[in-house]
N, C-alpha and C positions, 0 to 999 in steps of 0.2 A: 395538605402533603404530609406525608410520613417522614420526618426527617430522622426519627429513631423510634424504636420501641421502648416500652417501658422497663425491659430487662437490661438493655445496653446502651443507656442514654449517652454517657460519655463517649464511649467507644463509637457509636454510629455517628455521633455529631462529629467527630474528629474525621472520621472516614469520609463523611460526604461533603466536607469542606464547604460548609454552606456558610462561612464566615463566623464571626465570634458572637453570635447571639446567643443570650442565656435560655437555657430550657425551662419552661415552666414546670413546676411539680406535678408529678403524677399521683402523689399521694394527699396532699392538702392544698388549700388556697395559697399558701406561702410560697414566694419564689424561692428557687434554688440559689439563685443570686440576685440580689436586689437592684433593682434599675437604679442608676446613678443620676438621672436628670429627668426633668418634667417631661410630659408627653410632648413629643415633637409636634410642632403644628402642621396641620394637612394642608397640602397644596393642591390634592386631588379630590375630586367630587365624592363625598361619602356615599356609600352604597344604603340600601333600605335594609334594615335588620328585621327578618321574618320575626313575627310574633306567634305565641302558642294559638292565640285566637284566629289569627288570620290562618294558620296551618289546618286547625281542626276546621274551619268555616270552608275553606277550600276543598277539603276531603269530602264533606257534605255536600257541597255544591256539585262535584263530580259525581257522586253517587246519584244525586237527584237528576241531574241533567243527562245523564248516560246510564240509566237503569238496566238496559239490556247488555251493557259491556261493563259496568263497574260493580263489583262487591266489595263493601268495606266492613271490616272486622278489627276488633281490638284482639291482640293475641297475648296481652299481659298487660300488668300495671306497673309503670316505673316508678321513680321517686316521686313523692308529692302527689300519688294518685294520678298520674298522668298516663293514658293508655299507649302501648305501643302498637301502632296502627299498621295492617296489611292491606293494601289494595290489590285486588283480584281483577285483571282486565283480560277479557276475552268475549268473542261474539258468542252470546249464548244461543244464538239461532242455529249455530253449527255444533253437533254433537262433540262432545269432549275426547271420545274413544280414541280419535287419532290425531292428538294434538300434543305438540312438545311442550314441555314446562321449564320455564326460565324464571328464576328468582334473583331479585336485585335487592341488595341491602346496603346499609350505611354504618357498618360496626365500630367506624372510627368517629362516627359524628360528634359534634361538641364543638372542641376548637377547630376541627376541620369542617368548615361549613360548606364548601361548594360540592362536596359529596351529596350533601341532601338538596341542595338546590337544584343540583344536577339530575337526582332522581325526580324531583318534582317537574323539571322541564321534560324529561323522558316522559312522564305521565302525560303532560300537556299534549306532546307529539302523539303519543299512543291513541289519544282521543280525538285526534285530527281526521281530516279527510284525505291526507296523504295515501296514496295508493299501497303503499308499503307498510303503513300502519294498519289498514284495513285487512291486507293479506295477512299480517301477523295476528291480528285479532281472530281471524279464521282459522289460522293454522296452529296457533299457540295459546297457551295460559301464560301470561306475564303477571308475576307476583313481585309487587313492589312495596318494600318497607322503607319509606322515605326518610323516617326519623326513628332509628333504633334506640338510642339514648335522649329522649326528649329533654329531660332535665338539663343535660349537659350544652345541648345545642341552644336551649331557649334562656337558660339562666346562668350556670356555673362556669360554662367554657372549659371545663376540666375533662380529662380523658376518662375518669372513673366516675362510677355513680356513687350514690351517697352511701354505700356499703363498702366502696373501696374496690370495687370490680371494675376491670378494664375489659369491655366485651371484645375487643379485635384480638388482641394477643391471647386473653383468657388467663388475666391475672387477678388476683385478690390481695388482701392484706399481707398473706403469708407467701406470696409468690405465685409460681405457674399453679393454676387451679385445675388443670386438665389432667385426668388419668387417661393417657392415650391408649393404654392397651384395652382399658375397659369402656373407653369412649363416655366417660361420666365427668360431670363438673362438681367440684368441691362445693358444698353449702349452696345448691342451687337456689334455694329460698333467697339468697343475698344477690341473686343475679338473674332478675326478671327479664332483663333486655336480652340476655343470652339465651334464656329458655324460651322466650318468644320466638326466636329466630329458629331454634332446634324443633320447636314445635311445628314451624312451617315446613321445615325441611322433612321432618317424620311424616307429616301428613302427606305431602306432594310429591316426595321423593323426585325432585327436578332433575332434568338432565343437565341444566346449567345452573350454577350459582355464581352471580356477579356481586362483588363488593365495591362500593364508591368511596373514594377519599378525594382529599383535596387540600385546597388553601385556606386559611383562617388565621386565628389568633393564636396558634399553639405557640409561637416563638416569642410571645409578647410576656414581659413581666407584669406583675399585678399593677405597678405604677405607669405602666405603658399601655394599659388597656384603653383609657380615656372614656369614650361613649361606647365602646365595645361594637364600633361599626366598622366594616372594612371600607375600603375605597375602591372607586372606579379604576381599573387598571391593576389593581393588585393580583398578581398571577403566580404561576409556578411553571416548572418544566414539566409538561404532560408525559405520563408514562402509561403503556396500555398492556394490560394482561397480567402484571404482576407487581411486586413490591421490591423497593430497594434493599429491604433488610431480610427479604425472604423469598429466595429464588423457586422454594417449592409452591408459592402461590401465583399458578400459572397454569394455562391451558397445557395439556400434555402434547397438543398437536400445534407446533409453531405456525402451521398454515392458518390456524383460527386467530391467533395474535395479529398475524400479517393482514388477514382479511379486516379486522378492526382497525389497524394502522392505516391501511390504504384508504378505508372510508372516511377517516379523518382528514387524512391529506387531501383528499379530492374536495373537501371541504374548507380546505385551508388551515387545517390543524394538525401540525407535525407532532410526532411522539419520538421521546427518547426510547432506545431499544437495549437498555440495561447494559449487560456485559457486552454486547455486540458493538455498541458505539464507544463504550469504554476500551474495548479491544483486551479485554481480561479473560482469563479461563476461571472456572469454578473452583470453589474451595473443596478440599477432601482430607481426611485424616492424614494421608501420607503426603498430601502437598503443603500442610500446615507450615513447615519451616520456611516455606517461600513467603508467607505472612503478606506484606503489603503489596506484593506483586500480583495477588490474587483478587478476583471479583470479592467485594466486601459482604454481600448477601451470604446467609447462611439457610440451609434446610430446616426449617422448625415447624413444629406443629402449632397453628393458630386456629382459632373458632372456626373458620370457612372451611378447614379441613374435615370438619365433623360431616360435611355434606359428601366429601369425596370417600372418606374412610368408611361411611356406613351404606352409601347406595351408590358409589361409582359416579357421583356427580362431577361434572367437569367444572372447575372453579378457575375465576379469572379475578384480578383486582385491577382497578383503574384509578389513575390520579387525574382530577378534574381542576383545570383552571377556568375554562369557559364552558359554561352550560351546555351551549349549543355544540360543543366539542363532543361531549359524552352522548349526546343524542345521536350524532352522526356516527361515531364509532360503535354504538350499539345498535344502529341500523346495519353496520357490516355483519355483527353478529346475528341478528334476526334473520337476515338473508340466508345465513347458512342453515338455521333451523327450518326456514320455509321451504328449502331446496333440498334435491338429492346431494348428499355429501360425495366427494371425491371418488370414493370406490364402493359406494352402496347402491341400492336399487329402489330405495324409498325416501320420502324425505325425512331428515332425522339429523339432530346433531350427532358427532362422531363420539358415540358413548357405549357402544353396544359390544365391545370386546372384554371379556372377563378375565381370560387367562391366555397366555401366550407361550410357545416355546419355538424360538427361531422361525418365524414367520409363519407359524401354523396357530390358529386362534380358536378359542372356545367363545361363542358369540351368543348374544340373547335371541330368544326364539319369538316369532311373532310377526303378524301382518299389519298390526296397528300399533300406534305408540303406547297404548296401554298395555297390550300384550307383551310387548318388548319391554316395558318398564317393570311388570311383574317379574319377568324371567331375568332381566338384568339384576334387580335387587335380590332375587333367590340365588342366582349363581354367583354373584359378588360375595355372598355370605358364606358360599361353600368352596369357592375356587381353591382355597388353601388346601383342601383335602383331595384335590385331584392330581393325578399324576399324568403328564403327556410325553409323547414320544412320536418317532416316524422312523422309518426304515433308512439305513445310513449306510453307504454315502447317498445323498440325493442323485438321482440320475434323470437325464433327459428322458421324457416320454413316461414317466412314472413318479407318481407322488403318493403320500400316506399321511395319515394321522392317526394316533392312537390316544385315548382317554381312558384312565382306569378311575374308578370312582369307589370301590370297595377293597378292603383287604384282600379278599379273594382274587379280584382280577389284577391287583397289584402283584401278587405273587405269582401269577400266571404269566405276566410280562417280564418278569424278573428271571426269565429262564436263561440257562447257560448254554447258549447257541441257539442257531434257528432250527434246529431238529427238534429240540425240547420244546420250544416256543410253538411249534406245529403241533406236538402232541398236546400241549396245554390248551391251545385253540379249539383241537378236536373235542376235547373234554368239555368245553364250553359251549361250542356252537354245533357240534354234532356234524352231520353230513355238510352243512354249508361251509365248514372250515376248509373243505376241498378247494374252494374257489380262492381262498386265502394262499392256501398252499401252492397253488398253481400261480398265483401272483409272486409269492416269494422265489419259486424255483425258476420263473422266467426272467429274474432279474440279478444283477451283479452285487446287489447289497450284501454287506457282510453280517449286520446285525440290526436289531431294534434299539435305537438309541433312545433312552429315556433321560428326562431331565433330572430324575432322582436316582442316585446309584442303587444297584441290586440289591445291596445289603440292607438298605434302609427300606426299600419295597417289601423284602421278606419279613420285615420287622413290622409292617402295618398292622394296625389294630382294628377290629371289627367297629369298635365304639366311634371311630373316626368315618365310617362308611356314610355315603351320601347317594341320595337318588334326587331326580329333578320333578317336581310337581308342575312346573310350568314349562316343560319342553326345554329343549336346548338345540343349539345350531352350531355348526363347525364352519371354519373356513379355511380354505386351501387355495393357493394362489400358483398359477401356471404362468411360466415366463414367456408367453407366446400370444399373439393377437388373435389367431384363428385356429387353435388346435382342432384336428378332427378325430374321429373315432374314440370319442371320450366315453369312458364307461368308468361309472362310479358305483363302488359296492360298500356296504356297511354290514360288519360281521358276515360276510361272504354272500350276501344277498345283493342282487343288482338292483340299483335304485333308478326309478323313473323320475323324469323332470316333474317337479311339485313344489309350490310355494309352502306347502304344509307338511308333507310326507315324502320326501324325496330329496332331490338336489336341484339347484338353479345354476346357471352359469351365464356370465357376461363379461364383456370386456371394460376395464377401467383401470386408471392409475398404472397403465404399462402392463397390467397381468389380465389373463382370463381368470375372473375370481369364481371359484366353485364353492358354492355354499350349501351345506348339507342340513337339511331340517328334519328333526326327529320331534314328532309331537308329544304332547304330554302323556297319554296313554301308554306309548311305547317307552318313553323315557324313563317311567316309573318302574318299568320292568327290566331295565338294561343296566348292567354293571360295567361292561366293558364296550367300548366302541372303538371298532379296528375298521378304519377307513381307508380304502385303497382307490387309487385312481390312475387309469392308464389312457394315454393320449397319443396321438402322431402329430409332432410339431409340424406347423406350416411353413418352415423354412430351415435350412441346414445351417448350425453354426458351430463352428469347430471350437475346441478350446485348446489352450496352451500357446507357447510362443517357441518359435524357432529361430536359432542364431542365424547370422547371414550365411549364404550358401558357401562361402569360401571357408568360413570356419567349420561348417559341417563337413565339407569335404576333407578338411585338413584332420579333423578327430572323427572322421567315419561315423558321423551320427546315423545316418541311415542305417548302417550296418548293425550298430548298437539297438537300434529301435527294433529292428527285424529280427533279433535275436535274443529274447528277454530270458533272464537267468531263472533257475528254479528257486534258487535262493539268493536274496538280495540283501547286502548289509549284514550278513550273518556274522555275529560276534564270535571271536574267538578269546578275547580277553576283556578287561575292564574297561580300557580307553576306548574312547569312540573310534580311534583311527584303526583299531585292532578288529578288522572286519574283512569279509570277503563276499565276492559274488561267485555262485556255483551253478553251473550247467551240467546236467546229468544226461549221458547218452542213453537212448532207448536200447535196452539190451537183456536178455536172458541170463545172460552169463556176466560175472564182474568185468568191469571195463577198465581199461588204463587211463591215467589222468595226467593232464598237463596242468602244472603248477606255475602260474604266472606271477611275476613281481614287476611292478612298474618302475619307470626310471624317474628322473628329476633331482639327481645329486642327494638323494636320501632328503631332500628338503622341499620338493615341490611334487605337483602332479598326483594323480591317483589311480585306482585300478581299473577305471573307465577307459584309460588309453590301450588296453588290450586290443580293442578293435581296429587300432591304427597299425598293428604288428602281426596279428594272427587272424586267420578266418575261423571264427568259432563255429560258425555253422557247418564249414567243411570238416572240421575236427569231430563234431557231435555226429556228422552224417556217416562218418568213418567208424564210428562207436568208441570214439574217445571222450571222457568228460573233461571238464575244464574247471580250474578255480583261479580266480584272479584276487590278488590279495592287496589291502592296504596294511600298513604298518606305520609305528610311530615315528616321527620325523627328528631330524636334529634338533629342530627348535623345541620340540617336546622334551627331549633328553636334557638340553642346555637348560630349560626351565626348572627340570627335577634336578638338575646339578649331577646329571650322569657323567661319568668321566671313563673312556673317551664317548662322545656322543653316538657315534657310529655302533657301540654296542647295542642300542635298543632296535634300529632297524634290521641289524642281522640276527639278533635273538629272536625278534618277532617273526623273521622268515622261518626259523627252525620251529618255533612254537606252532606257526600256523599250518605248516608241514605235518607237524605230530597231531594238529586238531584234525586235519583232513584223513589222516590214517586211522585216527579214532572213530571216525564215521563210516568206515569202509563198509561194514555190514549194512548199514542203514541206507547208503548211497549206491550199494552195488559195485564197489570200487575194488581193483585187484591191487592189494597194498605192494606188490613186487613191482608193479609196472607203473611208477610214478616218475615223471620226468619234470625237472624245472627249468625255466627260461625266464629270461627279462631283458630289458633294455637299458644300456648304460649302467647307472648304479644297480637296477634290478638284475641286469646281466652279471655284475659284480657278485650281488647276493647270491644268485643261482649258481655261480662258480664256486663260491665259498661253501655253500652247502654240499656240492657235489664232491669237492675235494677234501673237506674236512672229515675226520673220523666220525663215527656214529655218535650222537649227542644223546641218545636214549638213556634214561635213568632206571634200569630193570628194577630196582629196589624202592623206588618212589611210591608214596602214598597216591600221588596223582597219577590216574590212568593214563592221561594224555602224555605225561611226561615219560612214560614207559614206552611210548611209540618211537620207532626208528626214524632218523633224518636221512637214511641211505637213499640214493636215487638209482633208477635204470640208466639215466643219461642227463645231460643238461646242455643247453644251449643259451647263446646270448648274442644279441646285436649291439656292437659296439660297446662291449663290457669293457672294464678296467680289471686287470688281471693282478695288479699290485698295487699296495697302498704305502709302499717304502718310498719316501721322497728321495732318497740317494739312489737307489734302483732305478727309479722313473727318471731321473735326471742323466744316468749313465744310458738308458735306453734312449730317451727323448729329451735333448737338451733344454729345450723350452717347455719343459712340463711344468704343470700349475694346479695339479689335482690333488685333493686329499687333505688340504689343511683344516677346513671346516668339520670334516669328519672327527677329527681329533681334537676340537675345541678351540681352534685358532681362528679369531676373528678378522675379517677384514672387508671392505667395500667391494673387493673383487677377488677372485681366484688368485691372482698374482700375490695380492697383499696378504693373504692368509697363508700362502704357501712358502713364503719366504721364513717367517719363523717357524713354521712346521719343520721345514729342512734344517734349521739351526738348532732345533730342539730334538732331532731325530734320536740321537743315541740315549737319550734320557727316558725315551718312552718306547724303545725299540721292542720292548716285550709286548707292548699294547698292539704295536704296528704288526708284529708277527702273528699275534693271536688272531688279527681280523683279516690278514692280506690273504687273498686266495692262494696266490702261488706257494707261500710257505706251507701249505698242507697237503702239496702235490706228492703222490707215491704211486708205487706200481698197480695198487689196487683200486684206483680211482676208475669210474665209469666213463664211457666214452663221452666226448665233448664235442660241441661245435660252436664255432665263432664266426660271425658274419660281420664286415665293416663296409657297409654298402656306400659310404661316402668316400671311402679310400680309392683315389684314382690313380694312385702311383705304387710302384713296387715298395714294400715296407722295408727299410734299411735301418737296423739298429745304430744309434749314435748321431743320426742326423734330425734336423729340427723338422717338424711336422706342422701342415696347416691346421690340423685340429689335435693337439697334443693329447687332448683328454680322450677323444675317440680313435686313436690311430690304431692302425693294424698291428703296428710295431709291438704293442702290449699283448696281443693275441699271438704274434710271432715267438715272442720269448717265452711264453707258458708253453705254446707248442713245442718248442725246442726242449724244454725240461722234462715234459711229460714223454714225449717219444723217446728221450734218453733213458727213461725208466720203463718203457714198454708199453706206455699207455697209448690210447686212440685219440687222436685229435684231428679234426677237419677245421681248417681256416680258409675262409672266403672273403675276397674282396672284389671290387669292380675291376672288371678286365684281367682277371688273374688265369682266364684260360683253361680253368680246371673244369672237370665234369663231376658229377656227383650232386649231391643236395646243394641246391643254389641259395637256399633260405632256411631260416629258423624252423619254419613251419614244415618244411619238407623233410627235414633231418627227424623232427620229433615224431611225424607220422610214420617214417620209415622204421625208426627204431621201436616204436610202441606197437606196430603192426607185426614187425618180424619177431618179437620177443612174447609170442603167446604161448 
């Protein structure tokens, strides 16, 4: 069992909490901590300790008795001239062309004995009459190195060889011996065991590499070794697929690990599942401060990673307590190699995808295992030079995959927009590019999304160009079971169904798999692969979520969806709330515009509430454009220590109006026919704009600030016309509005209104600056105010059921303006009046009559 690796002995011993055992030295035969007592008498039956002679004799026996299945080789000479043996097991009567290759090693053998005895038990089973063993011999080449470090296993019980090299982690006397970037081992002549394993990996380029570990004498001090015999019942917690110290030592597909675990469980041998059973998350740089709350394993490079790094071999590490357990778990692995994997079409381990980009894959080419192996190894060595992409956003009924292999191809796909991309594709593919253009033009996609930014693609160098000598395949996946009218094109050419030069499709793992095959001759001549796939889904699936019907009705959701804006969330300032939606009427001549400000006490809601109060479609049909505006709220102003907070919402209203005017030529807007309107606080803001003198700054360097804020008219639904608390109390004795607008906090409006009223005289200049009625004069435009909830005749000086939205407020402004000669229309429920009944009617009448 791997309690620790040599690099972090104390750390992992502590983390694994396996008691207070003293670790045997990894460097010499001396103990790090000397045993304090004589060897403990054994009460369990001792196990046989395998000898070198028995081991060699057994290997030769197997070779002799199974000559058509077993090949025995020495792959190197370990310490004291002991060969590092390799057993090759396969049915030689079946050609090797379509066989998977699985390598089994024991890099940590020595003190960990059950890894080697497990490997030998696996050989026993492989040479048996078990139907699965026979099938595996026919379908796979199984390479087993039962004892990688024979000197350690049979004589020294130390991790390291006689030169101080530890094969598993890849250590020597000077520390880590691996040059990971170049995949070389320092002083290879001192590491014959490592070199023996690497020679096998290089020759066979296996699909899978399994390394066996286990229980032994690794925690025994020199004075505790006794006869160096383990005892019956000496076990450990078995783990499958990985190592406690290094969570990068595992199959990339957890389903492979689970298949091995389930095979063990079925035979009575359960496995610990690492971080899953410990219920811990993985370590990472930014998570490091969480320390002991994380899974203690780290991603590191160990010798077994050579197989993955060089050949895209799937690796797995196993801890062995019972030899029969590793046989059973390995059966689970072999079944995978004998069968068609989850989403493939041929028997194979899941090792054939070399590069990916958001569910799109570059895959090995070939219809036999040996063909795919050649392609896999080549693609793996070149995949870092590829650039992948697809049309974005992904859309039902359409799929795509792009792979650029040369600098020229990368520059072509780094186009600035789809039009430039189509021109570049025409330069590459000639007339065939027409089919790609048709595909692009038929869809809603905005761009070709590449995994590498365009700037880097433009800097691609010819020295990094690659081509594929062994062919290449690509995998797209359609999220439907039986799509119809499937059409797949490569570089504008329609592909036929073919396992060698064309495409294949099948349903597996919830997707219709589309596998495009490009044979070697064609792949050698291709720099850019532009794959398009169109299809008709076999079922209709709607996307999105809708609120409950009552909420939709309340917020006019259907109306909003039916009337999309020309511009959504268009910014007129730096704050995220300084934005607007704009609908432009279709007209040959400049159109008037309704400028809408939402309600919510300047503290809530947003521009989307326009559809609850105005019929935008009706305005557009009448030739009137519309802008609905968001603005910074009171809480934003409070956070920025702006006083009074109401300054920001009102100044934003003016700035947004000026911004709209600055876009008049671009949007075909008549600057002289802009009307403002709003609800509640939005109505108050609209009245403030209408009554305020022009806030344009003709001499400003900012062209937007030079625009006028004057309006042709304004309208409000339940607006506040004054923000003076004393005035409000005189009009409506139970008034409670306005305190928060001037920075007075409270859990409710009444709580904030009392201190506001008390402080009124000290902030009167601020109140007058932002109170609409204070700016009224004879030059103000026509106004309209409606109070649809007011069901009684408004009388000044009387308490109101809704003091914040009472028509009394409108009545007092009407009296003042009419006294100055202004035009004001006031409406409330059951007022018996004729004329404009609503804000919308007033706006349309005013804007259409002033042409």
